[in-house]
C-alpha positions, 0 to 999 in steps of 0.5 A: 769470558766472564761466563766461565767463572761460575762454572769454574766454581760449579764443577767441583761442586756438582761434583761433590753432589754427585759423589755424596748423593749418588750412593754406593753405585759409584763406589767404583768410579767415584774417584775417577769422577771426583778427579775429573771435576776437578781437572775441569775446573783447572782446565777452565782455569787455564782458559781464563788465564790465557784470556787474562794474559791476552789483555793489558794489565789494567783490563784483565779483571772480570766480574760476573753477576749471577742475581741478587740474594737480598735486594732490599732497600738499604741492603743489597747483598749480590752473588757476584764473582770478580777474577782478577791477577789475584784471584787467578793466581789462587785459582791456578793454584788450587785447582792445579794442585788440587787435580795432583792431590786428586790423582794421588789420593786414587792410590793412596785411598785405594784400600779405603771403603769410603773413597767416594765420600773422600773424594766428595769432600775433596770436591767440596773443599776445592769449590768452597775455596774457589767460592771464597777467592772469587767472591767480589764481596766480603758477604759472599766470601764469608760463605766460601770461608765457612764452606772451607771450615766445614769441608776441613771438618770433615776431611780432618775427621775422615777416619772417625773411627779414630777418637784422636781424629774426631778430637782434632776435627772438632778442635780445628772447627773450634778454633777456626769459629773464634777466627770466623767471629773476627771476620763476621764483625769486620763484615758488620762494621763495614756495612754500618760505616760504608753502607755496603761490603763490596770489595770495590766500594769499601776499599775506596772509601777507606779514607772517608772512615776514622782511623779507630773504625779502619783499625777495628776492622783490620784487627777483626780481619787479622783475627779470621786470618789467624784462625784460618792460616794458624797463626799465633794465638789461633795456631793450636789446631794444625799440629792435630789436623794431621791425623787426617789422611796425607792428601788432606794434609797436603791440600788443605795444610800446605797449599790451600786453606792455611793460605786463606788468611793471607789472601784475605790480608792482601785482598783487604790491602787498602784497609791495612795501608790506612790503618797502620796500627793494624799493619804493625800487629799483622808483622808482629803476628807473622814474625812470632808465628814463624819462630813458634812454628819453626821451634815446634817442628825441630822436635817433632818425631812424627813426620807429618806433624814436623812438616805442620810445623813447618807450614806454620812457620812459612805461613808466618813468613807470609803473614809478615810479608802481608804486613810490610805493605805494598812492599811485600804484598806481592812477595807474600803471595809469591811464597804462597804460591812456590810454598804450595809446590814444595809443601805439598810435595813434601806432604805427598812424600810423607804419605809416599813413605807412610805407604811403604812403612805400614802407616808408621809416622815415626821417624825414628823408626825409618832410616836408609829409605833412600835405597827403597824409594828412590823417586820419593827421595828425589822429589822429597829432597827436591822439596827440602832443598826448596824450603831450605832456600837452596840458591837457585830453587824456588824457596831461595827466590821467594824467602829471600825477597820477604827477608829484603822486604823486612829490612826495607821496612826501615828503622828498629822495626826493620832490623828486628823484623829482618833479623827474626826472619834470618833466624827463622831461615836458619831454624828451617834449615835445621829441622828440614835437614833433620827430618831428611836425614832421619827419614832417608839416611842412616842405617834402617831402624825398622820395627814391627808394626804394633798389634792393631788390638793395642793401638786405640782407634787403628786404621783398618789397614793396621789390622793387616800389618800388625806384627809385620816388619815393614817392607818399604817399596816405591809407590805406585805411579798415580802417587809418584807422578803427582810428586814428581810435577810438584817437584818440578815446580819446586826447582823451577817456579821461584826462578820463573816468578822472580827473575825480572820481576815477572810475578810482582809485575803480575800483581801490580795492578792489585797490590800497587807494589813499591820497591823497598830500599833496605839499609844493607845491599840486597847482595849481602842480604842474600849472602847472609841468608845463604849463610844461615842456611848452611849453619842450620844445615851443618848443626843438623848434620852434626847432631843427626848425621854423624852419629846413630839416631836412637829409636827411642827419644832422649829426655832433651833440654827444657826447651825441647820438651817444651817444643814436643808439647807444642810450646805448651799452646795447649796447656795455655789455652786450658788454663786461659781459655777452657778454665778461664771460661769456666769461671766466666760461665759460673760467674755469669751463672751466679749473676743470673741467679743472685742478680737478675733471677733475684730481682725478678723472683723478689719482686714477684715474691713482694707482690704475692706477699702484699696481695696476701695481706691485702686479701685479708682485708676482703674477708666478706664480713659485712661488719668488717666493711662498714668499720673501713668505711667509717675509718675511711669517711673519718680521714676524709673528714679530718683531712678537709677540716685541716686544709680549711684550717691552713 
C-alpha cells in the first residue's frame, strides 16, 4: 500500500502541470480536469485510510522512499514519505475539503477568463500541502512549506488587476518569509546537533541535546508556525489575503495552509516536550492570538475579514492546545479538523452571499437574506452554531476539550490559560452572532452597486453590476452541494470524534496522549463554556438584533476604531519593522562607507601617497643616485663603528 503514497501527491501535481502548461485548448475543460485530479487524490487517501483501519494501532505507519536526492558522505537527503495517523488526518482533510472547494469553484469562477489557471493553482496548492504533511524529514517538509507559500501567493493575487490583491499577495509572501527563515534555521541546528533531519532520528535523539539547543530549535519552529498560521506577531497578512477569490479563502485560510503551523508543532512534539520554555512560549502565543483575532473580528464590516479574524482566533486555540503538551496535542488536531468543516462552510457561504449581492462584502449593506437564500442561510447557520460551541455540534466538542486541557495545565498558568480560552469563547459567540444578524436578519439594506469606473481595480463582473440594485438569489448546485456536505461535518464531526475518545485513541500512537486533571470538574467547565456562549450571543442580539443596523458604521469607541485597523498591527509593523529596517539599513550603509570602505580606501590612499613620495627618489639623475649611495655607505660605516665601540 505504501506505493500509493507517491501517486497521492503526484495526482494534483500532475493536474497543475497539465493545466498550467496545456494552453488555451484546455480552457473549456480545465476546471473539470482540476477537480478530477483532486478527487483522484482523495480516492487514494480513502483507500490508504481503509487499509490503515485494518491494522493494529502500532502497525499503521507506512514509509515509502523514492530516491536519495543528495547521497554524500555525512549528508543524506532522501525523497521519502511517511504516512501515519497524524498525516492521514491531514490527507483526508486536505483532499476531501479541497475537492469540495474545487467543485464549488466551478460555479463561483464560471465567468472568469482565467479559470483554467485558477484550477491549476488550486491543484498546485493541494500537491504542496500533501508534500508538507507526508514528508518523512524536515528538509522535504521545507520543500512543501515553500510550495504552499508560492501557491498561496499566486492564489491571493489571482486578480492581479486589483492593486489591493497584488499588494496583499506580496505582503503574505514577505511575512511568511520571516517565518520560513525560522524553519530553515531550525533545520540547520538539527543537522549540526543530530547529524540528520529525518523525523524519527531527530525526535528519538532529543535526550542527547542540551536544553538551550532544544529551546532554540523549538522557538525557531514556533516562528515558522506563526508565519504560516497567522499567529502573533506574524499575523498581519491574513486579513489582507481576503482579496483573493473566496474559494481561496476557504481552502487556504480555513482548512489547510493556516493549519500547517499546528501540524509542525504537533509533529515536533518530542522537541517541545523536552524544551518547556519553548512550550510555554507556544501557549502564550496561542492565548494572545485567540484574543487578538477575536477582538479584530468584532469590528469588521467586511464579511470575509470578519471570518479572517475568526480564523486567526481559532488557530490560536489550536496553538494554545499544542503548547499544553501531551494533554493537548490530540485536541489541537481535533479542533483543526472540525474547524476545517465549519470555517470552510462559512467562507463558502460568504462567497454565496457575495455571488448574489453583486460581489458586495459590506455586511451593513446586506440584511434579510435568509428569505432569498435559504440553503445558504441554513448551511451558514449550522457553521455559525458549530463555531460558537452550541451544544451537540462540532465546535462544542473540540473547543470544550481545549478549555478543559487549559485548566488542566495546573497552577496559576492553568487558571490564566483557561480563563483566556473562556473569554475567547464569549467573544467568538458575540462576533459570529453579529455576522449572522447583519447578513441574514433584519430589514434589507441593499444599495445599488457603485460605478465600476470609480472603483480602483474593479473586477470584470463589477462592470456589468455597476449601478444595479442587487437581486439576491440562491447559488447554483455546484456551490450549494459542497456547502451542504460541509454543514453535515459541522454538525456531526465533533460528536463522532469526541464521544468515546475515538479521535484521541486514533492519534495516541503519535501524540502519546495523557489525560489532564483540571482543578474543577469537566461538567462545571462545560457549563461555564455554554454560559459564556449565551452571554456573547445575548449581547450581540441586544446590540444588533433589536435595533436597525445603520448602513454607515458609527465612529465607535477607541477600541472599536483600533480593531477596525487590526489593533494597529500594520502601524506597529511600519514603525518597528519598516522604519526600524530603514534606520538599520542606513546605519549599515554609513558603517560600510565610513568604516569598511574608509579603512580600505584609506589604506589604498596611504600606499598611493607613499609610493608617490618614494617615486620622487627615482628621478633618473646619476648624481642623485651617487649621493644616495654615498649616504648609505656613510650610514653603514657609522653603524659598524658604533657596534665595535659597544
